[in-house]
Backbone as XML, in Angstrom:
<?xml version="1.0"?>
<chain id="A" units="angstrom">
  <residue number="1" name="MET">
    <atom name="N" x="0.799" y="-1.185" z="0.000"/>
    <atom name="CA" x="0.000" y="0.000" z="0.000"/>
    <atom name="C" x="0.849" y="1.261" z="0.000"/>
  </residue>
  <residue number="2" name="SER">
    <atom name="N" x="2.040" y="1.180" z="0.491"/>
    <atom name="CA" x="2.889" y="2.364" z="0.505"/>
    <atom name="C" x="3.268" y="2.789" z="-0.902"/>
  </residue>
  <residue number="3" name="MET">
    <atom name="N" x="3.311" y="1.833" z="-1.846"/>
    <atom name="CA" x="3.620" y="2.174" z="-3.234"/>
    <atom name="C" x="2.519" y="3.046" z="-3.812"/>
  </residue>
  <residue number="4" name="GLY">
    <atom name="N" x="1.280" y="2.705" z="-3.544"/>
    <atom name="CA" x="0.158" y="3.478" z="-4.065"/>
    <atom name="C" x="0.121" y="4.883" z="-3.495"/>
  </residue>
  <residue number="5" name="SER">
    <atom name="N" x="0.348" y="5.013" z="-2.211"/>
    <atom name="CA" x="0.305" y="6.336" z="-1.588"/>
    <atom name="C" x="1.485" y="7.189" z="-2.045"/>
  </residue>
  <residue number="6" name="GLY">
    <atom name="N" x="2.637" y="6.544" z="-2.291"/>
    <atom name="CA" x="3.790" y="7.277" z="-2.811"/>
    <atom name="C" x="3.523" y="7.808" z="-4.212"/>
  </residue>
  <residue number="7" name="ALA">
    <atom name="N" x="2.895" y="6.985" z="-5.052"/>
    <atom name="CA" x="2.564" y="7.415" z="-6.414"/>
    <atom name="C" x="1.518" y="8.529" z="-6.380"/>
  </residue>
  <residue number="8" name="ASP">
    <atom name="N" x="0.565" y="8.401" z="-5.462"/>
    <atom name="CA" x="-0.451" y="9.457" z="-5.333"/>
    <atom name="C" x="0.183" y="10.784" z="-4.919"/>
  </residue>
  <residue number="9" name="ARG">
    <atom name="N" x="1.154" y="10.691" z="-4.012"/>
    <atom name="CA" x="1.851" y="11.903" z="-3.569"/>
    <atom name="C" x="2.581" y="12.557" z="-4.728"/>
  </residue>
  <residue number="10" name="TRP">
    <atom name="N" x="3.266" y="11.742" z="-5.552"/>
    <atom name="CA" x="3.998" y="12.276" z="-6.705"/>
    <atom name="C" x="3.045" y="12.915" z="-7.710"/>
  </residue>
  <residue number="11" name="GLU">
    <atom name="N" x="1.914" y="12.272" z="-7.934"/>
    <atom name="CA" x="0.935" y="12.831" z="-8.867"/>
    <atom name="C" x="0.391" y="14.162" z="-8.355"/>
  </residue>
  <residue number="12" name="ALA">
    <atom name="N" x="0.148" y="14.244" z="-7.055"/>
    <atom name="CA" x="-0.339" y="15.490" z="-6.463"/>
    <atom name="C" x="0.718" y="16.587" z="-6.585"/>
  </residue>
  <residue number="13" name="GLU">
    <atom name="N" x="1.981" y="16.231" z="-6.362"/>
    <atom name="CA" x="3.079" y="17.196" z="-6.508"/>
    <atom name="C" x="3.189" y="17.682" z="-7.941"/>
  </residue>
  <residue number="14" name="LEU">
    <atom name="N" x="3.084" y="16.745" z="-8.887"/>
    <atom name="CA" x="3.156" y="17.114" z="-10.298"/>
    <atom name="C" x="2.012" y="18.042" z="-10.684"/>
  </residue>
  <residue number="15" name="ARG">
    <atom name="N" x="0.807" y="17.742" z="-10.198"/>
    <atom name="CA" x="-0.340" y="18.610" z="-10.473"/>
    <atom name="C" x="-0.098" y="20.011" z="-9.925"/>
  </residue>
  <residue number="16" name="ALA">
    <atom name="N" x="0.411" y="20.089" z="-8.699"/>
    <atom name="CA" x="0.679" y="21.387" z="-8.080"/>
    <atom name="C" x="1.746" y="22.146" z="-8.865"/>
  </residue>
  <residue number="17" name="LEU">
    <atom name="N" x="2.780" y="21.444" z="-9.309"/>
    <atom name="CA" x="3.834" y="22.092" z="-10.090"/>
    <atom name="C" x="3.312" y="22.576" z="-11.441"/>
  </residue>
  <residue number="18" name="ARG">
    <atom name="N" x="2.457" y="21.791" z="-12.065"/>
    <atom name="CA" x="1.873" y="22.207" z="-13.348"/>
    <atom name="C" x="1.013" y="23.452" z="-13.173"/>
  </residue>
  <residue number="19" name="GLU">
    <atom name="N" x="0.235" y="23.496" z="-12.108"/>
    <atom name="CA" x="-0.593" y="24.677" z="-11.843"/>
    <atom name="C" x="0.278" y="25.902" z="-11.601"/>
  </residue>
  <residue number="20" name="GLU">
    <atom name="N" x="1.334" y="25.733" z="-10.830"/>
    <atom name="CA" x="2.242" y="26.844" z="-10.552"/>
    <atom name="C" x="2.923" y="27.320" z="-11.832"/>
  </residue>
  <residue number="21" name="LEU">
    <atom name="N" x="3.335" y="26.384" z="-12.675"/>
    <atom name="CA" x="3.958" y="26.729" z="-13.951"/>
    <atom name="C" x="2.984" y="27.491" z="-14.835"/>
  </residue>
  <residue number="22" name="HIS">
    <atom name="N" x="1.724" y="27.061" z="-14.850"/>
    <atom name="CA" x="0.699" y="27.755" z="-15.633"/>
    <atom name="C" x="0.519" y="29.192" z="-15.136"/>
  </residue>
  <residue number="23" name="GLU">
    <atom name="N" x="0.490" y="29.364" z="-13.813"/>
    <atom name="CA" x="0.365" y="30.697" z="-13.231"/>
    <atom name="C" x="1.560" y="31.567" z="-13.588"/>
  </residue>
  <residue number="24" name="LEU">
    <atom name="N" x="2.758" y="30.999" z="-13.524"/>
    <atom name="CA" x="3.960" y="31.757" z="-13.867"/>
    <atom name="C" x="3.949" y="32.180" z="-15.330"/>
  </residue>
  <residue number="25" name="ARG">
    <atom name="N" x="3.521" y="31.301" z="-16.214"/>
    <atom name="CA" x="3.450" y="31.644" z="-17.633"/>
    <atom name="C" x="2.429" y="32.755" z="-17.874"/>
  </residue>
  <residue number="26" name="THR">
    <atom name="N" x="1.308" y="32.698" z="-17.179"/>
    <atom name="CA" x="0.289" y="33.736" z="-17.308"/>
    <atom name="C" x="0.845" y="35.074" z="-16.840"/>
  </residue>
  <residue number="27" name="GLU">
    <atom name="N" x="1.516" y="35.070" z="-15.704"/>
    <atom name="CA" x="2.125" y="36.294" z="-15.193"/>
    <atom name="C" x="3.181" y="36.822" z="-16.157"/>
  </residue>
  <residue number="28" name="GLN">
    <atom name="N" x="3.949" y="35.928" z="-16.747"/>
    <atom name="CA" x="4.989" y="36.314" z="-17.693"/>
    <atom name="C" x="4.375" y="36.964" z="-18.939"/>
  </residue>
  <residue number="29" name="GLN">
    <atom name="N" x="3.274" y="36.433" z="-19.419"/>
    <atom name="CA" x="2.598" y="37.015" z="-20.578"/>
    <atom name="C" x="2.042" y="38.397" z="-20.240"/>
  </residue>
  <residue number="30" name="GLN">
    <atom name="N" x="1.475" y="38.546" z="-19.055"/>
    <atom name="CA" x="0.971" y="39.853" z="-18.635"/>
    <atom name="C" x="2.117" y="40.861" z="-18.523"/>
  </residue>
  <residue number="31" name="MET">
    <atom name="N" x="3.235" y="40.422" z="-17.986"/>
    <atom name="CA" x="4.393" y="41.293" z="-17.851"/>
    <atom name="C" x="4.926" y="41.700" z="-19.221"/>
  </residue>
  <residue number="32" name="ALA">
    <atom name="N" x="4.954" y="40.774" z="-20.157"/>
    <atom name="CA" x="5.423" y="41.083" z="-21.511"/>
    <atom name="C" x="4.522" y="42.122" z="-22.167"/>
  </residue>
  <residue number="33" name="ARG">
    <atom name="N" x="3.202" y="42.006" z="-21.972"/>
    <atom name="CA" x="2.283" y="43.006" z="-22.520"/>
    <atom name="C" x="2.528" y="44.369" z="-21.880"/>
  </residue>
  <residue number="34" name="ALA">
    <atom name="N" x="2.718" y="44.393" z="-20.575"/>
    <atom name="CA" x="2.957" y="45.649" z="-19.870"/>
    <atom name="C" x="4.261" y="46.292" z="-20.333"/>
  </residue>
  <residue number="35" name="ILE">
    <atom name="N" x="5.296" y="45.493" z="-20.529"/>
    <atom name="CA" x="6.577" y="46.019" z="-21.002"/>
    <atom name="C" x="6.427" y="46.557" z="-22.421"/>
  </residue>
  <residue number="36" name="GLY">
    <atom name="N" x="5.661" y="45.882" z="-23.250"/>
    <atom name="CA" x="5.408" y="46.375" z="-24.602"/>
    <atom name="C" x="4.709" y="47.729" z="-24.581"/>
  </residue>
  <residue number="37" name="GLU">
    <atom name="N" x="3.748" y="47.889" z="-23.677"/>
    <atom name="CA" x="3.069" y="49.170" z="-23.545"/>
    <atom name="C" x="4.030" y="50.250" z="-23.068"/>
  </residue>
  <residue number="38" name="LEU">
    <atom name="N" x="4.919" y="49.919" z="-22.136"/>
    <atom name="CA" x="5.917" y="50.881" z="-21.667"/>
    <atom name="C" x="6.846" y="51.312" z="-22.788"/>
  </residue>
  <residue number="39" name="VAL">
    <atom name="N" x="7.291" y="50.365" z="-23.591"/>
    <atom name="CA" x="8.181" y="50.679" z="-24.705"/>
    <atom name="C" x="7.484" y="51.633" z="-25.668"/>
  </residue>
  <residue number="40" name="THR">
    <atom name="N" x="6.234" y="51.340" z="-25.988"/>
    <atom name="CA" x="5.476" y="52.210" z="-26.885"/>
    <atom name="C" x="5.332" y="53.607" z="-26.298"/>
  </residue>
  <residue number="41" name="THR">
    <atom name="N" x="5.015" y="53.677" z="-25.013"/>
    <atom name="CA" x="4.860" y="54.969" z="-24.352"/>
    <atom name="C" x="6.166" y="55.747" z="-24.354"/>
  </residue>
  <residue number="42" name="PHE">
    <atom name="N" x="7.280" y="55.106" z="-24.021"/>
    <atom name="CA" x="8.568" y="55.796" z="-24.001"/>
    <atom name="C" x="8.982" y="56.258" z="-25.391"/>
  </residue>
  <residue number="43" name="ARG">
    <atom name="N" x="8.696" y="55.462" z="-26.411"/>
    <atom name="CA" x="9.012" y="55.880" z="-27.781"/>
    <atom name="C" x="8.199" y="57.115" z="-28.157"/>
  </residue>
  <residue number="44" name="MET">
    <atom name="N" x="6.914" y="57.098" z="-27.808"/>
    <atom name="CA" x="6.065" y="58.247" z="-28.123"/>
    <atom name="C" x="6.539" y="59.495" z="-27.383"/>
  </residue>
  <residue number="45" name="LEU">
    <atom name="N" x="6.904" y="59.345" z="-26.121"/>
    <atom name="CA" x="7.405" y="60.484" z="-25.344"/>
    <atom name="C" x="8.722" y="60.997" z="-25.915"/>
  </residue>
  <residue number="46" name="ALA">
    <atom name="N" x="9.621" y="60.095" z="-26.258"/>
    <atom name="CA" x="10.912" y="60.505" z="-26.804"/>
    <atom name="C" x="10.725" y="61.233" z="-28.130"/>
  </residue>
  <residue number="47" name="THR">
    <atom name="N" x="9.815" y="60.756" z="-28.947"/>
    <atom name="CA" x="9.543" y="61.417" z="-30.221"/>
    <atom name="C" x="8.905" y="62.781" z="-29.975"/>
  </residue>
  <residue number="48" name="HIS">
    <atom name="N" x="7.973" y="62.843" z="-29.061"/>
    <atom name="CA" x="7.282" y="64.092" z="-28.751"/>
    <atom name="C" x="8.252" y="65.136" z="-28.193"/>
  </residue>
  <residue number="49" name="LEU">
    <atom name="N" x="9.180" y="64.704" z="-27.346"/>
    <atom name="CA" x="10.137" y="65.630" z="-26.738"/>
    <atom name="C" x="11.303" y="65.966" z="-27.660"/>
  </residue>
  <residue number="50" name="GLY">
    <atom name="N" x="11.397" y="65.298" z="-28.780"/>
    <atom name="CA" x="12.471" y="65.576" z="-29.732"/>
    <atom name="C" x="13.766" y="64.860" z="-29.403"/>
  </residue>
  <residue number="51" name="ILE">
    <atom name="N" x="13.722" y="63.939" z="-28.469"/>
    <atom name="CA" x="14.917" y="63.181" z="-28.105"/>
    <atom name="C" x="15.234" y="62.163" z="-29.191"/>
  </residue>
  <residue number="52" name="ALA">
    <atom name="N" x="14.217" y="61.641" z="-29.801"/>
    <atom name="CA" x="14.380" y="60.633" z="-30.850"/>
    <atom name="C" x="13.461" y="61.006" z="-32.009"/>
  </residue>
  <residue number="53" name="SER">
    <atom name="N" x="13.724" y="60.421" z="-33.133"/>
    <atom name="CA" x="12.853" y="60.654" z="-34.280"/>
    <atom name="C" x="12.235" y="59.333" z="-34.700"/>
  </residue>
  <residue number="54" name="GLU">
    <atom name="N" x="11.146" y="59.430" z="-35.438"/>
    <atom name="CA" x="10.504" y="58.214" z="-35.906"/>
    <atom name="C" x="11.383" y="57.567" z="-36.959"/>
  </residue>
  <residue number="55" name="PRO">
    <atom name="N" x="11.498" y="56.256" z="-36.944"/>
    <atom name="CA" x="12.347" y="55.579" z="-37.926"/>
    <atom name="C" x="11.793" y="55.733" z="-39.329"/>
  </residue>
  <residue number="56" name="TYR">
    <atom name="N" x="12.681" y="55.777" z="-40.292"/>
    <atom name="CA" x="12.284" y="55.903" z="-41.686"/>
    <atom name="C" x="11.536" y="54.655" z="-42.110"/>
  </residue>
  <residue number="57" name="GLN">
    <atom name="N" x="10.382" y="54.850" z="-42.702"/>
    <atom name="CA" x="9.574" y="53.742" z="-43.196"/>
    <atom name="C" x="9.559" y="53.829" z="-44.717"/>
  </residue>
  <residue number="58" name="ARG">
    <atom name="N" x="10.122" y="52.857" z="-45.376"/>
    <atom name="CA" x="10.134" y="52.846" z="-46.828"/>
    <atom name="C" x="8.736" y="52.495" z="-47.322"/>
  </residue>
  <residue number="59" name="GLY">
    <atom name="N" x="8.252" y="53.287" z="-48.247"/>
    <atom name="CA" x="6.923" y="53.043" z="-48.798"/>
    <atom name="C" x="6.907" y="51.828" z="-49.699"/>
  </residue>
  <residue number="60" name="SER">
    <atom name="N" x="5.753" y="51.257" z="-49.890"/>
    <atom name="CA" x="5.646" y="50.065" z="-50.727"/>
    <atom name="C" x="5.783" y="50.405" z="-52.210"/>
  </residue>
  <residue number="61" name="SER">
    <atom name="N" x="5.638" y="51.679" z="-52.589"/>
    <atom name="CA" x="5.717" y="52.064" z="-53.995"/>
    <atom name="C" x="7.148" y="52.342" z="-54.446"/>
  </residue>
  <residue number="62" name="SER">
    <atom name="N" x="8.108" y="52.356" z="-53.516"/>
    <atom name="CA" x="9.486" y="52.661" z="-53.911"/>
    <atom name="C" x="10.087" y="51.490" z="-54.686"/>
  </residue>
  <residue number="63" name="THR">
    <atom name="N" x="10.896" y="51.833" z="-55.662"/>
    <atom name="CA" x="11.562" y="50.802" z="-56.456"/>
    <atom name="C" x="13.059" y="51.032" z="-56.409"/>
  </residue>
  <residue number="64" name="THR">
    <atom name="N" x="13.809" y="50.014" z="-56.644"/>
    <atom name="CA" x="15.270" y="50.128" z="-56.607"/>
    <atom name="C" x="15.818" y="50.709" z="-57.903"/>
  </residue>
  <residue number="65" name="SER">
    <atom name="N" x="15.017" y="50.762" z="-58.963"/>
    <atom name="CA" x="15.507" y="51.261" z="-60.244"/>
    <atom name="C" x="15.355" y="52.772" z="-60.384"/>
  </residue>
  <residue number="66" name="ARG">
    <atom name="N" x="14.808" y="53.464" z="-59.412"/>
    <atom name="CA" x="14.632" y="54.912" z="-59.540"/>
    <atom name="C" x="15.974" y="55.618" z="-59.402"/>
  </residue>
  <residue number="67" name="ASP">
    <atom name="N" x="16.051" y="56.801" z="-59.961"/>
    <atom name="CA" x="17.279" y="57.593" z="-59.967"/>
    <atom name="C" x="17.413" y="58.335" z="-58.643"/>
  </residue>
  <residue number="68" name="LEU">
    <atom name="N" x="18.416" y="57.993" z="-57.870"/>
    <atom name="CA" x="18.658" y="58.643" z="-56.595"/>
    <atom name="C" x="19.724" y="59.719" z="-56.795"/>
  </residue>
  <residue number="69" name="PRO">
    <atom name="N" x="19.525" y="60.913" z="-56.250"/>
    <atom name="CA" x="20.527" y="61.960" z="-56.411"/>
    <atom name="C" x="21.837" y="61.562" z="-55.729"/>
  </residue>
  <residue number="70" name="GLY">
    <atom name="N" x="22.933" y="61.805" z="-56.446"/>
    <atom name="CA" x="24.243" y="61.491" z="-55.894"/>
    <atom name="C" x="24.694" y="60.074" z="-56.132"/>
  </residue>
  <residue number="71" name="PHE">
    <atom name="N" x="23.842" y="59.236" z="-56.689"/>
    <atom name="CA" x="24.205" y="57.862" z="-56.987"/>
    <atom name="C" x="24.017" y="57.655" z="-58.477"/>
  </residue>
  <residue number="72" name="GLY">
    <atom name="N" x="25.086" y="57.577" z="-59.203"/>
    <atom name="CA" x="24.842" y="57.357" z="-60.599"/>
    <atom name="C" x="26.044" y="57.099" z="-61.320"/>
  </residue>
</chain>
């Protein structure tokens, strides 16, 4: 009978560890979302204050065959 109770104990421990792992992953996902929001906020503030500029975004209509000044 001690074998059965030992296995039951291990199963209970595994269940508890799985639940804790699930909680940690949930907290980690929430933290990642919060950090993403902070990054966005800091970028907006830095751009607004003139500390940083918005990165250059190449338009979809640009082509590599166009004549660029100074390159020819």
